[in-house]
C-alpha positions in Angstrom: 4.6 4.5 -19.9 4.1 7.3 -22.7 7.5 8.0 -24.1 6.7 11.8 -24.8 5.5 12.3 -21.3 7.5 12.5 -18.3 4.6 11.7 -16.2 2.5 8.7 -16.3 -0.7 9.2 -18.4 -4.4 8.3 -17.0 -7.1 8.1 -19.0 -10.4 8.9 -17.5 -13.6 7.5 -19.2 -16.3 9.4 -17.5 -19.2 12.1 -17.4 -18.5 15.6 -17.0 -20.2 17.4 -14.0 -21.1 20.7 -14.6 -21.1 21.4 -10.9 -17.5 20.6 -11.0 -17.7 18.3 -7.8 -17.5 14.5 -9.4 -16.6 12.8 -12.7 -14.0 14.2 -14.8 -13.4 17.2 -12.9 -12.7 15.4 -9.6 -10.6 12.9 -11.8 -8.7 15.3 -13.4 -7.8 17.5 -10.1 -7.1 14.2 -8.4 -4.7 12.7 -10.9 -2.9 16.3 -11.1 -2.2 16.4 -7.5 -0.8 12.9 -7.6 1.8 13.5 -10.6 0.0 12.1 -13.1 -0.6 13.6 -16.9 -4.3 13.1 -17.3 -6.5 12.7 -20.6 -10.4 12.4 -20.8 -12.8 10.5 -22.7 -16.3 12.3 -22.0 -19.1 9.9 -22.2 -22.1 12.5 -20.8 -22.3 16.0 -20.3 -24.4 16.0 -17.2 -26.6 18.7 -15.7 -26.5 18.6 -12.2 -25.8 20.8 -9.1 -25.6 20.1 -5.2 -29.2 19.2 -4.9 -30.1 17.5 -8.0 -29.0 15.7 -11.4 -31.4 17.4 -14.2 -30.1 15.5 -17.2 -27.5 13.3 -18.5 -26.8 13.8 -22.7 -24.9 11.2 -23.5 -22.2 11.1 -26.2 -22.2 9.6 -29.2 -20.1 6.4 -29.4 -18.5 7.5 -33.0 -17.2 10.5 -30.8 -15.7 8.1 -27.9 -14.0 6.2 -30.7 -12.5 9.5 -32.4 -11.0 10.1 -28.7 -10.1 7.0 -28.2 -8.1 6.8 -31.4 -6.7 10.3 -30.9 -5.2 9.8 -27.6 -4.3 6.1 -28.5 -1.9 7.6 -31.2 0.4 9.8 -28.6 -0.8 9.5 -25.2 -0.8 6.2 -24.5 -2.1 5.4 -21.0 -0.5 3.9 -18.3 -4.0 3.5 -16.2 -7.6 4.2 -17.4 -10.1 5.1 -14.9 -13.6 4.0 -16.0 -16.4 5.7 -14.2 -20.2 6.5 -15.6 -21.3 4.8 -18.8 -24.5 6.6 -20.0 -26.0 3.5 -21.7 -25.3 -0.1 -23.3 -24.2 1.0 -26.3 -21.0 2.7 -24.8 -20.8 -0.3 -22.5 -20.6 -2.4 -25.5 -18.2 -0.3 -27.1 -15.9 0.0 -24.2 -15.8 -3.9 -24.0 -14.8 -4.0 -27.2 -12.1 -1.7 -27.2 -10.2 -3.0 -23.8 -10.0 -6.2 -25.5 -8.2 -5.2 -28.1 -5.1 -4.4 -25.5 -2.5 -6.7 -26.3 -1.7 -8.6 -22.6 2.2 -7.6 -22.9 0.9 -3.6 -23.1 -2.4 -3.5 -21.2 -2.6 -0.5 -19.0 -3.8 -0.8 -15.1 -7.9 -0.6 -15.5 -9.5 0.5 -12.6 -13.7 0.6 -12.8 -15.9 3.1 -10.6 -19.3 1.4 -11.4 -21.2 4.5 -10.9 -24.7 3.5 -11.1 -26.7 6.3 -9.2 -25.5 10.3 -8.9 -24.6 11.2 -4.9 -27.2 14.0 -5.5 -29.9 11.5 -6.5 -31.5 10.0 -9.9 -29.7 7.3 -12.3 -26.4 8.1 -14.3 -27.7 5.8 -17.0 -30.3 6.7 -19.6 -31.1 3.2 -19.4 -30.7 -0.1 -17.2 -27.2 -1.1 -17.9 -27.0 -4.8 -18.8 -25.7 -6.7 -15.8 -24.3 -9.5 -18.1 -22.4 -6.9 -19.9 -21.1 -5.2 -16.6 -20.2 -8.7 -15.6 -18.1 -8.6 -19.1 -16.2 -5.6 -18.3 -15.3 -6.5 -14.8 -13.2 -9.4 -16.4 -11.2 -7.1 -18.4 -10.2 -4.7 -15.6 -7.7 -4.9 -12.6 -9.6 -3.3 -9.7 -13.2 -2.6 -8.9 -13.9 0.3 -6.8 -18.0 0.0 -5.8 -19.6 1.4 -2.9 -22.0 -0.9 -0.9 -25.0 -0.3 -2.9 -23.1 -1.0 -6.1 -21.2 -4.1 -4.4 -24.6 -5.7 -3.9 -26.2 -4.8 -7.5 -23.0 -6.2 -9.2 -22.6 -9.5 -7.4 -26.3 -10.0 -7.3 -25.9 -10.8 -3.3 -28.3 -8.0 -2.0 -26.5 -8.4 1.3 -24.1 -6.1 3.3 -21.6 -8.8 3.3 -18.4 -8.1 1.7 -17.1 -11.8 1.8 -20.3 -12.6 -0.3 -20.0 -9.7 -2.6 -16.3 -11.0 -3.5 -17.0 -14.6 -3.7 -19.4 -13.7 -6.2 -17.4 -11.4 -8.3 -14.9 -13.4 -8.3 -17.1 -15.9 -9.8 -17.8 -13.2 -12.6 -14.2 -12.9 -13.1 -13.0 -9.8 -11.0 -9.4 -10.0 -10.1 -9.6 -7.2 -7.1 -12.3 -5.2 -5.2 -12.3 -2.3 -3.1 -15.7 -1.6 -1.0 -15.8 2.2 0.3 -17.7 2.1 3.5 -18.7 5.4 4.1 -22.2 5.7 2.4 -24.9 5.4 4.6 -23.3 4.3 7.7 -24.7 5.4 11.0 -21.6 4.7 12.8 -18.5 6.9 13.9 -15.7 4.9 12.0 -15.6 3.9 8.5 -14.2 0.5 7.2 -13.2 0.1 3.8 -12.2 -3.6 2.5 -9.9 -4.7 0.4 -10.2 -8.3 -1.5 -7.6 -9.8 -4.4 -6.3 -13.4 -4.7 -6.8 -14.8 -1.1 -6.2 -11.7 0.8 -8.9 -9.5 2.4 -7.5 -6.2 3.9 -9.6 -3.7 6.0 -8.7 -0.4 6.8 -10.3 1.8 9.5 -11.0 5.5 9.5 -13.0 8.4 11.9 -16.3 9.2 9.5 -16.0 12.7 8.5 -18.3 15.0 9.8 -19.3 16.9 7.0 -21.8 16.9 4.3 -18.9 17.8 1.5 -18.7 14.4 0.0 -19.6 15.0 -3.5 -17.2 13.2 -5.9 -15.5 11.2 -3.2 -16.0 8.1 -4.9 -14.5 9.4 -7.9 -11.5 11.0 -5.9 -10.7 7.5 -4.4 -11.1 5.4 -7.5 -8.8 7.7 -9.6 -6.2 7.7 -6.7 -6.0 4.2 -6.5 -5.4 4.4 -10.5 -2.7 6.7 -10.0 -1.0 5.0 -7.2 -1.2 1.8 -9.2 0.2 3.3 -12.3 3.2 4.9 -10.4 4.1 1.0 -9.1 2.7 0.7 -5.9 1.3 -2.7 -4.8 -2.4 -2.7 -4.4 -2.2 -2.7 -0.4 -0.1 0.1 -0.7 -2.1 2.0 -3.3 -5.6 0.9 -0.7 -4.1 2.6 2.3 -2.6 5.5 0.5 -5.5 6.4 -1.6 -7.6 6.1 1.8 -5.2 8.7 3.4 -5.9 10.9 0.7 -9.5 10.6 1.1 -9.3 11.2 4.9 -7.1 14.4 4.1 -9.5 15.6 1.6 -12.6 15.2 4.4 -10.2 17.4 6.8 -10.5 20.2 4.4 -14.1 20.5 4.2 -16.5 22.4 6.5 -18.1 20.7 9.5 -21.5 20.0 9.9 -22.6 21.5 7.3 -25.9 20.6 5.3 -24.7 21.8 2.0 -23.9 18.9 -0.2 -20.5 20.4 -1.6 -17.7 19.2 -3.6 -15.1 17.3 -2.3 -11.8 19.2 -1.9 -8.8 17.4 -3.3 -5.8 17.9 -0.9 -1.9 17.8 -1.4 0.1 14.1 -1.1 -1.0 12.6 2.4 2.4 12.7 4.1 0.8 13.3 7.7 0.3 10.0 10.1 -3.1 11.4 11.5 -5.0 11.0 8.1 -3.7 7.0 7.3 -6.2 4.5 8.4 -5.7 1.7 10.9 -5.3 -1.8 9.7 -7.7 -3.9 11.3 -5.9 -7.0 12.9 -7.1 -9.0 15.5 -4.1 -10.5 16.3 -2.4 -7.5 17.6 -5.3 -6.1 19.5 -4.5 -5.1 23.1 -1.2 -7.0 22.6 1.7 -5.8 24.9 4.5 -4.1 23.7 7.6 -5.9 23.1 10.9 -5.3 24.9 13.2 -2.4 23.7 16.5 -2.6 22.2 19.2 -1.6 24.3 20.2 1.2 21.8 17.8 3.7 19.8 20.5 4.5 17.3 22.1 1.1 15.9 24.1 2.1 13.2 25.5 -0.9 11.1 23.3 -3.8 11.1 25.0 -7.0 9.3 22.8 -9.7 8.1 24.9 -13.2 7.7 24.5 -16.6 7.2 27.0 -18.2 9.4 28.6 -18.6 12.8 31.6 -18.1 11.1 31.0 -14.7 9.9 29.6 -13.9 13.5 32.8 -14.8 14.7 34.3 -12.2 12.6 32.3 -9.3 13.0 31.1 -9.5 16.7 34.4 -8.0 17.6 34.6 -5.4 15.7 31.9 -3.2 17.8 29.3 -3.9 16.1 25.6 -3.2 18.2 23.5 -5.3 16.4 23.9 -8.6 14.1 21.4 -10.9 12.6 21.8 -14.5 11.7 20.2 -15.7 8.4 20.2 -19.4 7.9 18.7 -21.0 4.8 18.8 -24.9 3.4 19.8 -26.5 6.9 18.7 -29.5 8.4 16.9 -29.1 12.1 20.1 -30.6 13.4 22.0 -27.9 11.8 19.6 -25.3 12.6 20.1 -26.2 16.4 23.4 -26.4 16.1 24.3 -23.0 14.9 21.8 -21.2 16.6 23.0 -22.5 20.0 26.5 -21.8 19.0 25.6 -18.4 17.9 23.7 -17.5 21.1 27.0 -18.8 23.2 28.9 -16.7 21.0 27.3 -13.9 21.6 27.5 -13.8 25.4 31.3 -12.8 25.1 30.1 -9.7 23.2 27.2 -8.2 25.6 27.4 -4.6 23.6 26.3 -6.8 20.6 22.5 -7.8 20.0 21.7 -11.0 18.2 18.8 -11.6 16.4 17.8 -15.1 14.7 16.0 -14.7 11.4 12.5 -16.8 11.2 13.3 -19.6 13.8 11.6 -17.9 16.5 11.0 -21.2 18.7 14.7 -22.0 18.6 15.8 -18.3 19.4 13.3 -18.5 22.5 14.9 -22.1 23.8 18.5 -21.1 22.9 18.1 -17.3 24.8 18.5 -15.0 21.9 18.3 -11.6 22.3 15.7 -11.5 19.7 14.3 -12.6 16.2 13.3 -11.2 13.2 10.4 -12.5 11.2 9.4 -11.6 7.6 5.5 -10.8 6.9 4.8 -14.3 5.8 6.3 -15.7 9.2 4.2 -13.0 10.9 0.7 -13.7 9.2 1.2 -17.7 10.0 1.6 -17.3 13.7 -1.7 -17.4 16.1 -2.4 -15.0 18.6 -1.2 -16.9 21.4 2.1 -17.9 19.6 2.6 -13.9 18.8 2.2 -13.3 22.9 4.6 -16.2 23.7 7.0 -14.5 21.9 6.5 -11.3 23.1 7.0 -12.8 26.7 10.0 -14.3 25.5 12.2 -12.2 23.2 12.3 -9.3 21.4 11.3 -8.9 18.0 12.1 -7.2 14.5 9.6 -7.0 11.7 10.3 -7.0 8.0 8.2 -4.4 6.0 7.7 -3.4 2.4 5.5 -0.4 2.1 3.1 1.9 3.7 0.7 -0.5 4.6 2.7 -3.3 6.1 4.8 -0.7 7.8 1.6 0.6 9.6 -0.1 -2.9 10.2 3.7 -4.1 12.0 3.8 -1.1 13.8 0.3 -1.9 15.5 1.9 -4.8 17.1 4.7 -2.5 18.7 7.7 -4.6 18.0 11.3 -3.8 18.9 12.0 -2.6 15.5 10.9 -2.3 12.1 12.8 -3.1 8.9 12.0 -1.3 5.7 13.1 -2.5 2.2 14.2 -3.2 -0.2 15.5 0.3 -0.5 17.0 -0.5 -4.0 17.2 -3.9 -6.1 19.3 -6.7 -3.8 21.6 -9.5 -4.7 20.2 -11.7 -2.1 16.3 -11.6 -2.8 14.2 -11.1 -5.6 12.0 -8.0 -4.5 10.3 -7.0 -7.7 7.5 -4.8 -7.3 8.9 -4.0 -3.8 11.6 -1.9 -4.2 11.2 1.4 -1.8 13.8 4.0 -3.0 15.0 7.1 -1.3 11.6 9.2 -1.6 9.3 6.4 -0.5 11.3 5.4 2.4 11.7 9.3 3.1 7.7 9.4 3.2 7.4 6.3 5.1 9.8 7.8 8.3 6.8 10.6 8.3 4.6 7.9 9.4 6.6 6.3 12.3 4.5 6.2 15.4 6.2 8.0 18.5 6.8 5.1 21.1 6.7 4.8 24.8 8.1 7.5 26.9 8.1 9.6 23.4 10.9 7.4 22.1 10.3 6.6 18.5 10.6 2.8 17.3 13.8 2.2 15.6 13.8 2.0 11.8 16.1 -0.4 10.0 16.5 0.4 6.3 17.9 -2.6 4.2 18.3 -3.8 0.2 20.8 -3.2 -2.0 22.6 -0.6 0.1 26.3 -0.2 -0.5 29.0 2.5 1.1 28.2 5.0 -1.9 24.5 4.9 -1.1 24.2 4.8 2.6 24.8 8.3 3.0 21.6 9.5 1.3 19.6 6.6 3.1 20.7 8.0 6.6 20.0 11.5 5.6 16.2 9.8 5.7 16.4 9.5 9.6 16.6 5.9 9.7 18.3 4.4 12.9 20.0 1.7 11.3 21.4 0.6 7.6 21.5 -3.5 7.4 23.6 -4.5 4.9 24.4 -8.2 3.4 26.9 -8.3 0.3 28.6 -5.2 1.1 30.2 -6.6 4.0 30.4 -10.3 2.8 31.6 -9.9 -0.4 33.6 -6.9 0.3 37.6 -7.2 -0.7 38.3 -6.3 3.1 35.7 -6.9 5.3 36.9 -5.1 8.3 37.6 -1.9 6.3 33.8 -2.3 4.9 33.1 -2.3 8.5 34.7 0.4 9.6 33.8 2.5 6.7 30.0 1.9 7.3 30.6 2.7 10.8 32.5 6.0 10.6 29.7 7.1 8.0 26.9 5.9 10.4 28.3 7.6 13.6 26.0 10.1 15.0 27.5 13.5 15.2 
């Protein structure tokens, strides 16, 4: 973060497009809309319009060096977006400069390997050395090619996303997003995101417009902005695609004119968010509903003893989260918990993680985290759906939209604030992000919305601001279990969360 700027700083290293559609012009418009301060290092002054690229006109490396040094002295970047490089001299220079960043002070770096202009024509005065490009890939955090660029860089020459990623990994790539809109004839667009062992896929309706000039620049810059602002890659991926979908929605339909993409405002509308491709959830029946839409206080406790203390206090929902127990201890505790819950029919008992035992002993529901959910087969998920209610943890927009497609009984969002019970580094949502996520909630059956639970570091003092986001419940752990007077803590939360 630049200490002299209230906003994160993005550097765009790219060409200037005199027609205003792509290059640094698209980058600057996008970054400003998404709340970044933006600085530009211009690699070339291109001459182009909606029909043709006329000339490139590279900037001398000495000038790029001066730009870099001038900005480094007082505009330290949170992120660098790399676009068009005009020749191999620029490519060698950039590799050298990026290597000078200390690991502790290295910005997020996104490479959009622009090889050809979308209006036609090579965007380099000479063929860029593939070995140099592969060296550059080892220095960046994310590569964002279209299909033709991905095939060129990976040297696979096949439209196979898995093979492209495997090849680029061998060259040192850390993460890859392949945008799927170029040249596809289908009515949908599928974008691929690879990192570590993950392969995420998003599906959007293909835009029916020729106004696409600068869409690749806009996407890569949006990704750099979201990453610089602390979003995990999966969330940056889905937010950036929603941004692009909204941009296309503003463009004229069925026009033959290759106009510039119109950069939109932040995408808060659910309609612009893509569908997460998840074969497990295809045509899966919805899980049974909860007995109450508005749940209020949701204690999460680690023992049957706490259930005995809290269930008599008029609580509508409670979760038993058991850790470090033997199989025999788990069975005994869950059996006791279910038996106890029968004396308090107004209280819906959820068991954390152990879905087989929750089904065996007849609990009201089971709560699963993302790792547990991903480990389930489709048949296991269907078995849970037939037997019991399901709550799912989510941490950001990607998981929130993915989990909704499973149609669970409720969703939890967290951690809203740092918490004493679990390390949630990189996944703290905050109030503003929670408010945005609530706009992405689907309508459920009979126009009832899926209940949403906020969890993570929520004290009584913070609960009022969390409630104002529109959540249906607030889950707490230590706010009750470490309270001086747990009964008073429960009463205070219940009074605050009472629907008025």
